[in-house]
Structure formats: C-alpha cells, structure tokens
Backbone as CSV, one residue per row, in Angstrom:
resi,resn,N_x,N_y,N_z,CA_x,CA_y,CA_z,C_x,C_y,C_z
1,MET,84.392,93.501,78.010,84.186,93.244,79.477,84.224,94.748,80.293
2,GLY,85.223,95.293,80.187,85.338,96.503,81.043,84.902,97.736,80.104
3,THR,84.412,98.693,80.541,84.049,99.815,79.637,84.885,100.992,79.499
4,GLU,84.847,101.761,78.619,85.837,102.827,78.399,86.040,103.616,79.644
5,THR,85.150,103.837,80.510,85.260,104.413,81.866,86.110,103.803,82.588
6,PHE,86.171,102.447,82.681,87.113,101.662,83.642,88.568,101.762,83.002
7,TYR,88.808,101.881,81.851,90.290,101.991,81.312,90.779,103.295,81.450
8,ALA,89.838,104.291,81.294,90.215,105.717,81.560,90.506,105.945,83.026
9,THR,89.710,105.393,83.899,89.854,105.576,85.327,91.357,104.787,85.654
10,ALA,91.466,103.594,85.127,92.641,102.808,85.396,93.968,103.649,84.919
11,ALA,93.753,104.266,83.848,94.878,105.053,83.188,95.255,106.125,84.034
12,GLN,94.389,106.706,84.920,94.672,107.696,85.846,95.018,107.174,87.233
13,VAL,94.506,106.136,87.656,94.867,105.534,88.910,96.145,105.041,89.048
14,LEU,96.558,104.305,88.026,97.790,103.677,88.137,99.035,104.491,88.348
15,PRO,99.259,105.646,87.620,100.164,106.659,88.099,100.152,107.062,89.498
16,THR,99.132,107.238,89.805,98.807,107.790,91.255,99.356,106.682,92.300
17,LEU,99.084,105.433,92.015,99.486,104.387,92.761,101.161,104.219,92.720
18,MET,101.553,104.619,91.480,103.128,104.399,91.543,103.769,105.433,92.221
19,ILE,103.209,106.586,92.093,103.692,107.721,93.002,103.750,107.519,94.428
20,ALA,102.566,106.945,95.011,102.526,106.443,96.214,103.481,105.480,96.713
21,LEU,103.848,104.467,95.621,104.928,103.489,96.075,106.171,104.220,95.953
22,THR,106.459,104.945,95.175,107.817,105.787,95.123,108.079,106.562,96.380
23,VAL,106.989,107.130,96.985,107.034,107.889,98.155,107.308,106.947,99.295
24,GLU,106.688,105.972,99.286,106.939,104.950,100.463,108.362,104.201,100.376
25,VAL,108.817,104.062,99.254,110.148,103.425,99.071,111.176,104.469,99.523
26,GLY,110.823,105.806,99.244,111.685,106.941,99.790,111.831,106.859,101.160
27,PHE,110.577,106.655,101.869,110.565,106.598,103.336,111.534,105.452,103.827
28,LEU,111.183,104.322,103.294,112.032,103.152,103.776,113.541,103.492,103.542
29,LEU,113.895,104.111,102.500,115.377,104.341,102.203,115.787,105.432,103.416
30,GLN,115.053,106.327,103.780,115.563,107.338,104.741,115.572,106.597,105.963
31,LEU,114.613,105.898,106.540,114.677,105.232,107.664,115.950,104.297,107.744
32,ARG,116.179,103.613,106.681,117.441,102.716,106.621,118.730,103.664,106.942
33,ALA,118.809,104.820,106.183,119.942,105.590,106.156,120.172,106.202,107.746
34,LYS,118.904,106.481,108.230,118.925,107.107,109.710,119.628,105.845,110.692
35,LEU,119.071,104.684,110.354,119.470,103.574,111.374,120.897,103.347,111.065
36,MET,121.508,103.309,109.771,122.857,103.257,109.661,123.724,104.207,110.318
37,GLU,123.028,105.490,110.132,123.965,106.699,110.882,123.948,106.459,112.395
38,ASN,122.707,106.008,112.975,122.890,105.901,114.553,123.808,104.702,114.760
39,GLN,123.979,103.693,113.920,124.658,102.530,114.285,126.129,102.975,114.180
40,ARG,126.502,103.760,113.176,127.943,104.257,113.179,128.110,105.257,114.373
41,ALA,127.335,106.172,114.692,127.554,107.092,115.773,127.680,106.436,117.068
42,LYS,127.083,105.177,117.356,127.173,104.410,118.543,128.664,103.728,118.503
43,GLY,129.318,103.514,117.355,130.756,102.914,117.476,130.621,101.468,117.504
44,GLY,129.623,100.880,117.516,129.370,99.380,117.784,129.737,98.634,116.534
45,GLU,129.632,97.412,116.801,129.975,96.377,115.556,128.914,96.731,114.596
46,GLN,129.305,96.629,113.311,128.311,96.771,112.172,127.500,95.399,112.078
47,ARG,126.321,95.453,112.209,125.299,94.374,112.181,124.452,94.569,111.166
48,LYS,123.750,93.479,110.690,122.836,93.738,109.492,121.529,94.362,110.024
49,LEU,121.106,95.272,109.321,119.878,96.013,109.763,118.600,95.135,109.285
50,PRO,117.504,95.145,110.221,116.445,94.451,109.789,115.680,95.107,108.533
51,GLY,114.771,94.455,107.974,114.036,94.945,106.859,114.874,94.706,105.508
52,PRO,114.195,95.203,104.416,114.779,94.994,103.171,116.158,95.991,103.086
53,THR,117.062,95.332,102.019,118.346,96.037,101.734,117.990,96.986,100.678
54,ARG,118.931,97.790,100.325,118.948,98.870,99.233,118.553,98.056,98.004
55,GLY,119.350,96.898,97.889,119.238,96.114,96.576,117.949,95.519,96.456
56,GLU,117.309,94.883,97.584,115.997,94.336,97.471,114.949,95.448,97.164
57,LEU,115.158,96.692,97.659,114.227,97.715,97.462,114.409,98.163,96.043
58,ALA,115.468,98.205,95.411,115.809,98.531,94.033,115.102,97.372,93.136
59,ARG,115.285,96.140,93.450,114.722,95.145,92.689,113.082,95.028,92.767
60,GLY,112.527,95.316,93.996,111.249,95.530,94.123,110.669,96.529,93.421
61,SER,111.187,97.664,93.359,110.698,98.937,92.720,110.747,98.594,91.155
62,PHE,111.755,97.886,90.704,111.736,97.620,89.262,110.751,96.721,88.831
63,ARG,110.440,95.732,89.682,109.175,94.864,89.487,107.869,95.487,89.581
64,PHE,107.662,96.509,90.510,106.411,97.313,90.392,106.326,98.300,89.316
65,GLY,107.495,98.748,88.955,107.492,99.614,87.775,107.096,98.995,86.499
66,THR,107.549,97.647,86.558,107.175,96.770,85.241,105.645,96.548,85.263
67,VAL,105.013,96.262,86.405,103.633,96.047,86.462,102.968,97.237,86.169
68,PHE,103.394,98.431,86.598,102.703,99.804,86.372,102.877,99.844,84.710
69,CYS,104.080,99.638,84.153,104.147,100.002,82.851,103.077,99.120,81.940
70,PHE,103.118,97.877,82.268,102.284,96.779,81.651,100.769,97.224,81.736
71,GLY,100.360,97.590,82.905,98.971,98.030,83.103,98.585,99.384,82.459
72,GLU,99.504,100.364,82.591,99.263,101.594,81.897,99.212,101.672,80.512
73,VAL,100.264,100.836,79.773,100.294,100.706,78.391,99.002,100.035,77.869
74,LEU,98.657,98.990,78.543,97.500,98.144,78.307,96.241,98.977,78.270
75,ALA,96.115,99.857,79.392,94.855,100.635,79.615,94.768,101.602,78.321
76,LEU,96.019,102.315,78.126,95.950,103.289,77.030,95.552,102.687,75.606
77,LEU,96.303,101.594,75.437,95.984,100.813,74.161,94.612,100.368,74.161
78,SER,93.987,99.982,75.209,92.504,99.609,75.148,91.629,100.871,74.724
79,LEU,91.964,101.944,75.453,91.322,103.158,75.050,91.465,103.737,73.604
80,GLY,92.640,103.499,73.046,92.912,103.913,71.752,92.483,103.018,70.566
81,PHE,92.578,101.686,70.963,92.201,100.856,69.861,90.751,100.235,70.233
82,ARG,90.111,100.611,71.369,88.759,100.000,71.776,88.745,98.512,71.997
83,TRP,89.807,98.089,72.704,90.095,96.665,73.052,89.335,96.512,74.331
84,PHE,88.143,96.271,74.263,87.459,96.006,75.507,87.031,94.691,75.645
85,ASN,88.066,93.722,75.903,87.777,92.289,76.012,88.250,91.882,77.493
86,VAL,87.999,90.513,77.595,88.388,90.064,79.005,89.878,89.937,79.217
87,TRP,90.719,90.028,78.179,92.186,89.805,78.430,92.752,91.134,78.826
88,THR,92.415,92.184,78.290,92.769,93.567,78.636,92.151,93.900,79.979
89,PHE,91.018,93.437,80.257,90.350,93.692,81.537,90.986,93.017,82.646
90,ILE,91.512,91.756,82.531,92.240,91.089,83.513,93.721,91.565,83.561
91,GLY,94.190,92.115,82.589,95.668,92.604,82.597,95.663,93.915,83.504
92,VAL,94.748,94.875,83.064,94.648,96.056,83.649,94.294,95.798,85.140
93,GLY,93.232,95.093,85.451,92.789,94.700,86.800,93.677,94.090,87.603
94,MET,94.516,93.227,87.082,95.818,92.590,88.002,96.628,93.580,88.223
95,SER,97.018,94.479,87.260,98.033,95.502,87.656,97.545,96.502,88.774
96,MET,96.285,96.955,88.597,95.818,97.652,89.830,95.789,96.973,91.041
97,VAL,95.434,95.638,91.144,95.294,94.961,92.496,96.728,94.785,93.085
98,ILE,97.559,94.511,92.108,98.912,94.261,92.759,99.506,95.547,93.260
99,LEU,99.331,96.693,92.555,99.891,98.062,92.966,99.078,98.439,94.226
100,ILE,97.903,98.207,94.302,97.025,98.605,95.537,97.487,97.771,96.705
101,ALA,97.638,96.501,96.570,98.269,95.800,97.648,99.611,96.324,98.113
102,ALA,100.449,96.616,97.171,101.775,97.106,97.699,101.654,98.441,98.243
103,VAL,100.857,99.278,97.916,100.522,100.583,98.555,100.006,100.277,100.050
104,ALA,99.124,99.291,100.147,98.644,98.997,101.581,99.751,98.275,102.326
105,VAL,100.675,97.396,101.705,101.758,96.764,102.681,102.787,97.594,103.150
106,LEU,103.365,98.423,102.214,104.599,99.156,102.443,104.556,100.063,103.663
107,PRO,103.451,100.795,103.994,103.553,101.508,105.262,103.659,100.730,106.313
108,TYR,102.922,99.485,106.271,103.008,98.546,107.366,104.394,97.996,107.569
109,LEU,105.076,97.736,106.561,106.582,97.260,106.612,107.386,98.465,107.341
110,ARG,107.083,99.761,107.010,107.864,100.772,107.374,107.636,101.129,108.912
111,PHE,106.328,100.639,109.289,105.828,100.854,110.775,106.697,99.731,111.588
112,LEU,106.662,98.435,111.144,107.520,97.255,111.746,108.893,97.705,111.714
113,ASP,109.546,98.324,110.920,111.010,98.806,110.911,111.162,99.769,112.016
114,GLU,110.255,100.779,112.075,110.298,101.765,113.173,110.188,101.383,114.605
115,ILE,109.266,100.331,114.699,109.191,99.921,116.175,110.203,98.910,116.569
116,SER,110.871,98.442,115.545,111.865,97.413,115.969,113.177,98.182,116.449
117,HIS,113.064,99.405,116.347,114.185,100.105,116.987,113.952,101.133,117.917
C-alpha cells in the first residue's frame, strides 16, 4: 500500500510531532503554575482552575506517547522487513493523523486558557 518513502518519512515526522506535543504540554503546565501562583498571591479562596489538571495532562501525554511508540515502531519494522501492506499503512497513517490533530488542537486549548484569565 505505502511505499518505502512513506514509511521513511513517517519515521522522521512522528518524533517531530512528539517533540511539538511535549513543548505544548510544557507551555500548558507553565501557564497552570502561573495561574496557581497568581491565585496564591491574591490570597483568595482556592478555586479550581479551568483547563486540564496536571493528572489529566499526564494521562493524555501517556496516551499520545503510546500512539507515537506504536506508529514509530510499526514504521521502522515496515522499513526493516518490507511490510508494505494495508495494515501497516493504516497503523502508521492513523498514528500520524492522531498526533497531527493533537499538535493542532493543543495551542488552541492554551489560547483559550490564556484568554479566560
């Protein structure tokens, strides 16, 4: 189904997408820490901050890491063993689509968190 070029490109793009996700999650954690610090400085009652909690971000990061590992290993195995069939194509393609969607959505979530304060 896919060619050797597709799997080689996927093996290079997937780590780049994972790095972008890691940076975005770091920005979300920094924003959350800043909001908590501002809340403590005001001395007001502790209220739940909007947006994802640290635990939710950790679970989401683990899930995306699993998708990354699946796609990367499958792309490398496809290259090594010349498994150019429909199942490897779908597996690698879906991993790329999921990570691209996450990279596109996380900055939007960060923007929404910033304008809510």
